[in-house]
C-alpha positions in Angstrom: 0.0 0.0 0.0 1.6 3.3 -1.1 1.2 6.5 0.9 -1.6 7.8 -1.2 -3.6 4.5 -0.8 -2.9 4.5 2.9 -4.2 8.1 3.2 -7.3 7.1 1.3 -8.0 4.2 3.6 -7.4 6.4 6.6 -9.9 9.1 5.4 -12.4 6.3 4.7 -11.9 4.9 8.2 -12.3 8.4 9.8 -15.6 8.8 7.8 -16.9 5.5 9.1 -15.9 6.6 12.7 -17.6 10.0 12.4 -20.8 8.3 11.0 -21.0 5.9 13.9 -20.2 2.8 11.7 -17.6 1.5 14.1 -17.2 -2.1 12.8 -16.4 -0.8 9.3 -14.0 1.7 10.8 -12.2 -1.0 12.7 -11.6 -3.0 9.5 -10.4 0.1 7.7 -7.9 1.1 10.4 -6.7 -2.5 10.5 -5.9 -2.2 6.8 -3.9 0.9 7.5 -2.0 -0.8 10.4 -1.3 -3.8 8.3 1.0 -1.6 6.2 2.2 0.8 8.9 2.1 -0.9 12.4 3.7 2.2 14.0 1.0 4.7 13.0 0.0 6.1 16.4 -3.2 7.8 15.2 -4.4 4.6 13.6 -3.9 2.7 16.8 -5.7 5.6 18.7 -8.7 5.6 16.4 -8.9 1.9 16.5 -9.0 2.1 20.3 -11.9 4.6 20.1 -13.8 2.3 17.7 -13.2 -0.8 19.9 -14.6 1.1 22.9 -17.7 1.8 20.9 -18.1 -1.9 20.2 -17.8 -2.8 23.9 -14.3 -4.1 23.8 -12.7 -2.0 26.6 -9.7 -4.3 27.2 -8.6 -4.3 23.6 -9.3 -0.5 23.4 -7.0 0.1 26.4 -4.2 -1.9 24.8 -4.4 0.0 21.6 -4.6 3.4 23.4 -1.4 2.5 25.4 0.4 1.5 22.3 -0.7 4.7 20.5 0.6 6.9 23.4 3.8 4.9 23.6 4.4 5.5 19.9 3.7 9.2 20.2 3.4 10.7 23.7 2.4 14.1 22.1 -0.4 12.7 19.9 -3.7 14.4 20.5 -5.7 11.4 19.4 -3.7 9.0 21.6 -4.5 11.1 24.7 -8.1 11.1 23.7 -8.1 7.3 23.4 -6.4 6.9 26.8 -8.9 9.3 28.4 -11.8 7.5 26.8 -10.5 4.1 28.0 -9.9 5.4 31.5 -13.4 6.9 31.6 -14.9 3.5 30.6 -13.1 2.0 33.5 -14.5 4.7 35.8 -11.0 6.1 36.4 -12.0 9.7 36.6 -8.7 11.1 37.6 -6.8 9.4 34.8 -9.5 10.4 32.3 -9.3 14.0 33.5 -5.6 14.0 33.0 -5.5 12.7 29.5 -8.6 14.6 28.2 -7.3 17.9 29.6 -4.0 17.1 27.9 -5.9 16.6 24.7 -7.4 20.1 24.8 -4.1 21.7 25.9 -2.3 20.1 22.9 -5.0 21.3 20.5 -7.6 23.8 21.8 -9.5 23.4 18.6 -9.8 19.6 18.7 -13.6 19.0 19.0 -13.5 15.3 20.1 -11.5 16.4 23.2 -14.3 18.6 24.3 -16.8 15.8 23.6 -15.0 13.3 25.8 -14.5 15.8 28.6 -18.2 16.6 28.4 -18.8 12.8 28.8 -16.6 12.9 31.9 -18.7 15.8 33.3 -21.8 13.9 32.6 -20.4 10.9 34.5 -19.6 13.3 37.4 -23.2 14.6 37.3 -22.2 18.1 36.3 -24.8 18.9 33.5 -23.9 22.6 33.5 -20.2 22.0 32.8 -21.2 19.3 30.2 -23.4 21.8 28.3 -20.6 24.5 28.4 -18.1 22.0 26.9 -20.6 21.0 24.2 -21.4 24.6 23.4 -17.7 25.3 23.1 -17.3 22.3 20.7 -20.2 23.5 18.6 -18.8 27.0 18.4 -15.6 25.5 17.0 -17.3 23.2 14.5 -21.0 24.1 14.0 -21.6 21.2 11.7 -20.0 18.5 13.7 -22.5 15.6 13.7 -21.2 14.1 17.0 -21.5 17.4 18.8 -25.1 17.9 17.6 -26.0 14.4 18.7 -24.5 14.9 22.1 -26.4 18.1 22.5 -29.6 16.3 21.5 -28.9 13.5 24.0 -28.3 16.0 26.8 -31.7 17.7 26.0 -33.4 14.4 25.9 -31.9 13.5 29.3 -33.4 16.7 30.7 -36.8 16.0 29.2 -36.5 18.7 26.5 -37.9 16.7 23.5 -38.2 19.8 21.3 -34.5 20.7 21.7 -33.5 17.0 21.3 -35.4 16.7 18.1 -33.9 20.0 16.7 -30.4 18.8 17.3 -31.0 15.3 15.9 -32.7 16.7 12.8 -29.8 19.1 12.2 -27.3 16.2 12.5 -29.3 14.1 10.0 -29.6 17.1 7.6 -25.8 17.1 7.4 -25.4 13.3 7.3 -28.6 11.2 6.7 -26.6 8.1 7.7 -25.5 9.4 11.1 -26.3 6.3 13.1 -26.3 7.9 16.5 -28.7 10.6 15.3 -31.0 8.0 13.9 -31.0 6.2 17.2 -31.6 9.5 19.1 -34.6 10.2 16.9 -36.0 6.8 17.8 -35.6 7.5 21.5 -37.3 10.9 21.1 -40.2 9.2 19.4 -40.4 6.5 22.1 -40.3 9.2 24.8 -43.1 11.0 23.0 -45.3 7.9 22.9 -45.0 7.4 19.1 -44.1 3.7 19.1 -44.5 3.2 15.4 -42.1 6.0 14.6 -39.6 4.7 17.2 -39.7 1.3 15.5 -39.1 2.8 12.1 -36.0 4.5 13.3 -34.9 1.3 15.1 -35.2 -0.7 11.9 -33.4 2.1 10.0 -30.5 2.0 12.5 -30.2 -1.8 12.5 -30.1 -1.7 8.7 -27.1 0.6 8.9 -25.4 -1.6 11.5 -27.1 -4.7 12.9 -24.5 -4.9 15.7 -24.7 -1.3 17.0 -25.4 -1.4 20.7 -27.2 1.9 20.5 -29.7 0.5 18.0 -30.1 -2.7 20.0 -30.6 -0.6 23.1 -33.4 1.2 21.3 -34.9 -2.1 20.3 -34.8 -3.2 23.9 -36.3 0.1 25.1 -39.2 -0.4 22.7 -39.8 -3.9 23.9 -39.6 -2.7 27.5 -42.1 0.1 26.8 -44.5 -2.5 25.4 -44.1 -4.9 28.3 -46.3 -4.0 31.3 -43.7 -5.1 33.9 -40.6 -3.5 32.4 -42.7 -0.6 31.0 -43.3 0.7 34.6 -39.6 0.6 35.3 -38.8 2.3 32.0 -41.2 5.2 32.8 -39.9 5.5 36.3 -36.2 5.4 35.2 -36.9 8.0 32.4 -38.7 10.3 34.8 -35.9 10.0 37.4 -33.1 10.6 34.9 -34.8 13.8 33.8 -34.6 15.2 37.3 -30.8 15.1 37.4 -28.5 13.6 40.0 -29.0 16.0 42.9 -32.8 16.2 42.6 -32.9 12.4 42.2 -31.0 12.0 45.5 -33.5 14.4 47.2 -36.5 12.5 45.8 -35.1 9.1 47.0 -34.3 10.5 50.5 -37.8 12.1 50.6 -39.4 8.9 49.6 -37.6 7.0 52.3 -38.5 9.5 55.0 -42.1 9.5 53.9 -42.1 5.7 54.1 -40.6 5.7 57.6 -43.1 8.4 58.9 -46.1 6.5 57.5 -44.8 3.2 58.9 -44.2 4.7 62.4 -47.6 6.4 62.4 -49.3 3.1 61.6 -47.4 1.3 64.4 -48.3 4.1 66.8 -51.9 3.7 65.9 -51.5 -0.1 66.6 -52.3 -0.9 62.9 -49.6 -3.5 62.7 -51.0 -5.3 59.7 -51.1 -2.0 57.7 -47.6 -1.2 58.8 -46.4 -4.6 57.6 -48.1 -4.1 54.3 -46.4 -0.7 53.8 -43.1 -2.3 54.6 -43.6 -5.1 52.1 -44.7 -2.6 49.5 -41.6 -0.5 50.1 -39.4 -3.6 49.9 -41.2 -4.5 46.6 -40.6 -1.1 45.1 -36.9 -1.2 46.1 -36.5 -4.7 44.6 -38.3 -3.6 41.4 -36.1 -0.6 40.9 -33.0 -2.6 41.8 -33.6 -5.5 39.4 -35.1 -3.3 36.6 -31.8 -2.2 35.1 -30.4 -5.8 35.2 -33.5 -7.1 33.4 -33.2 -4.3 30.8 -29.5 -5.1 30.3 -30.4 -8.7 29.9 -32.9 -7.7 27.2 -30.1 -5.9 25.4 -27.7 -8.8 25.8 -30.4 -11.1 24.4 -30.6 -9.0 21.3 -26.8 -8.9 21.0 -26.6 -12.7 21.1 -29.0 -12.9 18.2 -26.5 -11.0 16.0 -24.1 -13.0 13.9 -21.7 -11.6 11.5 -20.5 -13.0 8.2 -17.0 -14.4 8.2 -15.8 -11.6 5.9 -17.5 -8.8 7.7 
């Protein structure tokens, strides 16, 4: 592969990555590395793609290799920060993602990943500021528009979420994450048929995409009376934000204890026991709900098989 061909493959791989087609991007970056094993940026981008396909260990290995090949590589620090964030190593993630922006203050992916760290830390205000900064640098960056839409959706702003998703799709109609986002917006809005259409559209783009499969599972959960209650509860709680969520949970527990003690004081022991059982039932339901939902996603993932030459 000559330099021109390598450059063409690299640009194609970057396009796949930007469009959310991570499996295709992985194969394209592997073709680059087959000819030039010491290309730091190719290793770094491969790490980012592996992270998106839920292969954190392999992603960390590639990120470490990229940083070893070029300690001043912006993309290598981005990959290391992303891998550290996936392992919930907030301090390490902060270090590498901050380094990414310091090396290149105009590098949009650095702001995106740092915004993801702020989201993990529950700081929605700082997350929005970083996303706004990224958008001011590159107003037509599809990933930034999708992240802004997802932030709006998490806050219950369906109008804002739809506006950002539609803008991303107007730039790139094949933007997979934007398609999935539109599906979640439709689902949140109670338009199940529209949500299913976007889910099918996304799976046609990439049948292994975890976001698309997550949307599929969310639609199934919404239709199921048992998981549907948890889905509505979880959606409502997430819209409240971390601090308000904590206040609500503490308030609910205090209310339960007050009611329980009042019933005991009134010598209504059977009613007090019933309230205790109901409280334990609600706690168990909210505790096991996420696991049941994740099992639903895993079940869909297990149904996916790839051709040998994919």
